Residue, then its C-alpha position, 0 to 999 in steps of 0.5 A: x825683350x822682356x826679362x822673365x822673373x826667375x822667382x815666378x818661373x821657380x813657383x810655376x815649375x814647382x806648382x806644375x811638378x806638384x800637380x803632376x805628382x798629384x795626378x800620377x799619385x805621390x807614392x808612384x811619382x818617382x817610379x813613373x819618372x824613372x819608367x818614363x825615362x826608361x821608355x824614352x831611352x828604349x824608344x830612342x834606341x829602337x829608332x836608332x836601330x831602325x835607322x841602321x837598318x834603313x842605312x844598310x838598305x840604302x847602301x845596298x840600293x846605292x851599290x846596285x844603282x851605281x853598278x848599273x850606272x857603271x855598266x851603262x857608262x862602260x858600254x857607252x865608252x866601249x861603243x865609242x871605241x874607248x878602253x872599257x872592256x877590261x874595266x867592265x870585266x874586273x869591276x863586274x867580277x869584283x862587285x859580284x864577288x863582294x855582293x855574292x860572297x858568303x858571310x858565315x857570321x853575320x850580315x855585314x854591311x862592309x861588303x856592300x860598302x866596298x862594292x859601292x865604292x868599287x862601282x862608284x870609282x868605276x862609274x867616275x872613271x867611265x864618266x871621265x873617259x866619256x868626257x875625254x872622248x866627247x872632247x876628242x870627237x869635236 
């Protein structure tokens, strides 16, 4: 691998900076650099804000989808004669309480995350019960 000459790199960088300062205008160069830095940071913060909105929507969508999966699995367990009625009732009641709760301050994602966790635990439990029922039936 060829080693770069640091003196040449310093001269090229200095001449490129001089050309940029001439193009922007020497009297406004520092202002433009600071303004560009400010705009870049603002765009990064807006992108992070957009990601947090997408994350909130993702948590809500996952909670709804996993709850629907839980309901289908619980009904399958009940249909096969397994214990699932109480779980279906309590997980549904808790999920609807968390999702339908009135939030007076701000739109919190914590309720949805907790609803996702409840539905996820219920779905995993029903999956295990279905697997156990499948082993017993064979």
